[in-house]
ROMIFI-176524 format. One record per residue (C-alpha): residue in one letter; residue number from 1; x, y, z. Coordinates in Angstrom, 2 decimals. Each point is the difference from the previous one (the first is absolute). Layout:
BEGIN
+-------+-------+---------+---------+---------+
| zamar | lolum |       x |       y |       z |
+-------+-------+---------+---------+---------+
|     A |   NUM |       X |       Y |       Z |
...
+-------+-------+---------+---------+---------+
! end
This chain:
BEGIN
+-------+-------+---------+---------+---------+
| zamar | lolum |       x |       y |       z |
+-------+-------+---------+---------+---------+
|     M |     1 |  -71.12 |   -9.37 |   28.95 |
|     K |     2 |    1.93 |   -0.14 |    2.08 |
|     I |     3 |   -1.69 |    1.64 |    3.17 |
|     L |     4 |    1.83 |   -1.02 |    3.70 |
|     I |     5 |   -1.55 |   -0.19 |    2.94 |
|     L |     6 |    1.84 |    1.17 |    2.95 |
|     N |     7 |   -0.46 |   -0.44 |    3.97 |
|     G |     8 |    1.13 |    1.80 |    2.30 |
|     P |     9 |    0.75 |   -0.66 |    4.50 |
|     N |    10 |   -1.91 |   -2.37 |    0.97 |
|     L |    11 |   -2.57 |   -0.96 |   -2.91 |
|     N |    12 |    1.55 |   -3.75 |    0.51 |
|     L |    13 |   -2.11 |    0.14 |    2.83 |
|     L |    14 |   -3.51 |   -0.03 |   -1.70 |
|     G |    15 |   -2.67 |   -2.11 |    0.71 |
|     V |    16 |    2.05 |   -0.50 |    3.93 |
|     R |    17 |    0.36 |    3.93 |    0.61 |
|     E |    18 |   -2.56 |    2.18 |    1.70 |
|     K |    19 |   -3.23 |   -2.28 |   -2.26 |
|     A |    20 |   -2.31 |    2.75 |    1.15 |
|     I |    21 |    2.24 |    2.65 |   -2.90 |
|     Y |    22 |    1.51 |   -1.97 |   -2.18 |
|     G |    23 |   -2.38 |   -2.96 |   -0.31 |
|     S |    24 |    0.07 |   -4.25 |    0.44 |
|     R |    25 |    1.58 |   -0.72 |   -3.29 |
|     S |    26 |    4.64 |    0.48 |   -0.84 |
|     F |    27 |    0.83 |    1.75 |   -2.55 |
|     E |    28 |    1.33 |   -3.49 |   -2.01 |
|     D |    29 |   -2.92 |   -1.21 |   -0.35 |
|     Y |    30 |   -1.96 |    3.30 |   -1.04 |
|     F |    31 |    3.50 |    0.27 |   -2.86 |
|     E |    32 |   -1.95 |   -3.14 |   -1.33 |
|     E |    33 |   -2.73 |    1.23 |   -0.86 |
|     L |    34 |    1.50 |    3.39 |   -0.90 |
|     K |    35 |    1.82 |   -2.36 |   -2.25 |
|     E |    36 |   -3.12 |   -1.51 |   -1.60 |
|     A |    37 |   -2.16 |    2.94 |   -0.44 |
|     F |    38 |    3.12 |    2.51 |   -1.83 |
|     P |    39 |    1.11 |   -2.75 |   -3.05 |
|     G |    40 |    1.27 |    2.89 |   -2.11 |
|     L |    41 |    2.87 |    0.69 |    2.69 |
|     E |    42 |    2.42 |   -1.77 |    1.35 |
|     L |    43 |   -0.21 |    0.88 |    3.11 |
|     S |    44 |    2.74 |   -0.72 |    1.97 |
|     Y |    45 |    0.03 |    1.06 |    4.78 |
|     F |    46 |    2.41 |    0.91 |    2.72 |
|     Q |    47 |   -0.25 |    0.61 |    3.96 |
|     S |    48 |    2.93 |    1.80 |    1.85 |
|     N |    49 |   -0.32 |    0.99 |    3.74 |
|     T |    50 |    3.88 |    2.19 |   -1.17 |
|     E |    51 |   -0.26 |    3.30 |   -1.42 |
|     G |    52 |    3.75 |   -0.65 |   -1.75 |
|     T |    53 |   -1.80 |   -3.22 |   -1.38 |
|     L |    54 |   -3.50 |    2.38 |   -1.77 |
|     I |    55 |    2.80 |    2.48 |   -1.41 |
|     D |    56 |    2.04 |   -2.74 |   -1.39 |
|     K |    57 |   -2.72 |   -1.65 |   -1.69 |
|     L |    58 |   -1.67 |    3.63 |   -0.82 |
|     H |    59 |    3.15 |    0.23 |   -1.90 |
|     E |    60 |   -0.19 |   -3.24 |   -0.87 |
|     V |    61 |   -2.60 |   -0.61 |   -2.23 |
|     G |    62 |   -1.35 |    4.31 |   -0.47 |
|     F |    63 |    1.87 |    0.50 |   -4.47 |
|     S |    64 |   -1.70 |   -3.93 |   -0.57 |
|     H |    65 |   -3.53 |    0.16 |    1.59 |
|     K |    66 |   -2.85 |    1.02 |   -1.74 |
|     G |    67 |   -1.38 |    0.69 |    3.51 |
|     I |    68 |    0.69 |   -0.30 |    4.08 |
|     V |    69 |   -2.99 |   -0.91 |    2.78 |
|     F |    70 |    1.82 |    1.25 |    3.02 |
|     N |    71 |   -0.88 |   -0.09 |    3.61 |
|     A |    72 |    2.33 |    2.12 |    1.63 |
|     G |    73 |   -1.19 |   -1.53 |    3.46 |
|     A |    74 |    0.67 |    2.35 |    2.96 |
|     Y |    75 |    2.58 |    1.24 |   -2.17 |
|     T |    76 |   -2.65 |    1.91 |   -2.15 |
|     H |    77 |   -0.65 |    2.83 |    2.78 |
|     T |    78 |    4.34 |    0.39 |    1.12 |
|     S |    79 |    1.94 |   -1.15 |   -2.51 |
|     V |    80 |    1.95 |    2.39 |   -2.80 |
|     A |    81 |    2.16 |   -2.35 |   -0.85 |
|     L |    82 |   -2.69 |   -1.47 |   -2.26 |
|     S |    83 |   -1.53 |    2.61 |   -1.11 |
|     D |    84 |    3.06 |    1.19 |   -1.56 |
|     A |    85 |    1.00 |   -3.98 |   -0.98 |
|     I |    86 |   -3.73 |    0.63 |   -1.15 |
|     K |    87 |    0.52 |    4.18 |   -1.76 |
|     A |    88 |    2.91 |   -1.45 |   -1.38 |
|     I |    89 |   -1.06 |   -3.54 |   -3.17 |
|     D |    90 |   -2.03 |    0.61 |   -2.45 |
|     T |    91 |   -2.59 |   -2.82 |    0.44 |
|     P |    92 |   -3.10 |    0.40 |    1.26 |
|     V |    93 |   -1.33 |   -0.68 |    3.87 |
|     V |    94 |   -3.29 |    0.35 |    1.52 |
|     E |    95 |    0.36 |    0.23 |    3.07 |
|     V |    96 |   -2.66 |   -2.94 |    2.27 |
|     H |    97 |   -1.24 |   -0.11 |    3.56 |
|     I |    98 |   -1.93 |   -3.19 |    1.31 |
|     S |    99 |   -2.51 |    1.94 |    2.13 |
|     N |   100 |   -0.88 |    3.90 |    0.16 |
|     V |   101 |    3.33 |    2.22 |    1.14 |
|     Y |   102 |   -2.76 |    2.97 |    0.64 |
|     A |   103 |   -1.93 |   -1.94 |    2.53 |
|     R |   104 |    2.38 |   -1.05 |    2.44 |
|     E |   105 |    3.36 |    2.32 |    1.32 |
|     A |   106 |    0.17 |    3.06 |   -0.58 |
|     W |   107 |    4.32 |   -0.99 |   -0.67 |
|     R |   108 |   -1.09 |   -2.92 |   -3.11 |
|     Q |   109 |   -1.39 |    3.17 |   -1.52 |
|     K |   110 |    2.31 |    1.84 |   -1.24 |
|     S |   111 |    1.55 |   -1.87 |   -3.04 |
|     M |   112 |    4.23 |    0.97 |   -0.51 |
|     I |   113 |   -0.44 |   -2.08 |   -3.87 |
|     A |   114 |   -3.68 |    0.91 |   -0.58 |
|     P |   115 |    1.79 |    2.69 |   -2.01 |
|     Y |   116 |    2.27 |   -1.77 |   -2.88 |
|     C |   117 |   -3.04 |   -2.54 |   -0.32 |
|     K |   118 |   -2.26 |   -0.37 |   -3.04 |
|     G |   119 |   -2.34 |   -0.15 |    2.66 |
|     S |   120 |   -2.02 |   -0.94 |    3.17 |
|     I |   121 |   -1.86 |   -3.07 |    1.09 |
|     S |   122 |   -1.70 |   -1.30 |    4.03 |
|     G |   123 |   -2.38 |   -0.90 |    1.52 |
|     F |   124 |   -0.94 |   -3.37 |   -2.19 |
|     G |   125 |    1.42 |   -2.55 |    2.27 |
|     L |   126 |    2.47 |   -2.29 |   -2.58 |
|     E |   127 |   -2.32 |    1.58 |   -3.17 |
|     S |   128 |    2.09 |    2.76 |   -0.15 |
|     Y |   129 |    2.57 |   -2.04 |   -1.47 |
|     R |   130 |   -3.06 |   -0.65 |   -2.96 |
|     L |   131 |   -0.62 |    3.00 |   -0.74 |
|     A |   132 |    3.78 |    1.28 |   -0.43 |
|     L |   133 |    0.66 |   -2.87 |   -2.00 |
|     Q |   134 |   -2.63 |    0.84 |   -2.04 |
|     H |   135 |    1.07 |    3.34 |   -0.56 |
|     F |   136 |    2.80 |   -0.74 |   -1.50 |
|     E |   137 |   -2.62 |   -2.92 |   -2.21 |
|     R |   138 |   -2.38 |    2.20 |   -1.48 |
|     L |   139 |    3.34 |    2.71 |   -1.11 |
|     K |   140 |    1.36 |   -0.27 |   -3.66 |
|     P |   141 |    3.94 |   -0.82 |    1.00 |
|     N |   142 |    1.20 |    2.11 |   -2.30 |
|     Q |   143 |   -1.79 |    2.76 |    2.57 |
|     I |   144 |    1.61 |   -0.74 |    3.29 |
|     G |   145 |    3.76 |   -0.97 |    1.16 |
|     F |   146 |    2.43 |    0.90 |   -3.00 |
|     N |   147 |   -0.07 |   -1.51 |   -3.48 |
|     V |   148 |    1.32 |   -4.23 |    0.33 |
+-------+-------+---------+---------+---------+
! end
């Protein structure tokens, strides 16, 4: 069961950026832990700071994978293009955020992508990704996405 974890802008700086909000671990280190915790899932990871590159990746895997765990970073709140890309693909997307966006600035409380996602998880630190993966792991493969 192929699942992509897709991270947007500035998430390449996890572990060094605003540690009080985002923690002190790099995502690459955490991704290794996720691969060990979910041996039944074929996990891949991609990060980009560029909106168009994220759209290209959604298009690339959006008809072949069983799920996408997506932290769009600040694009969550601004990108009609990303919301259109999610709406256009078959693969279900779970929106994740490390921080509790509802306890932060008002502009972070509106998601442009949420209406086209299967669900949203925020506020659990890096564990937000684990919770999203548990969702996909618990579903039978023929109940998510499409039958391949």
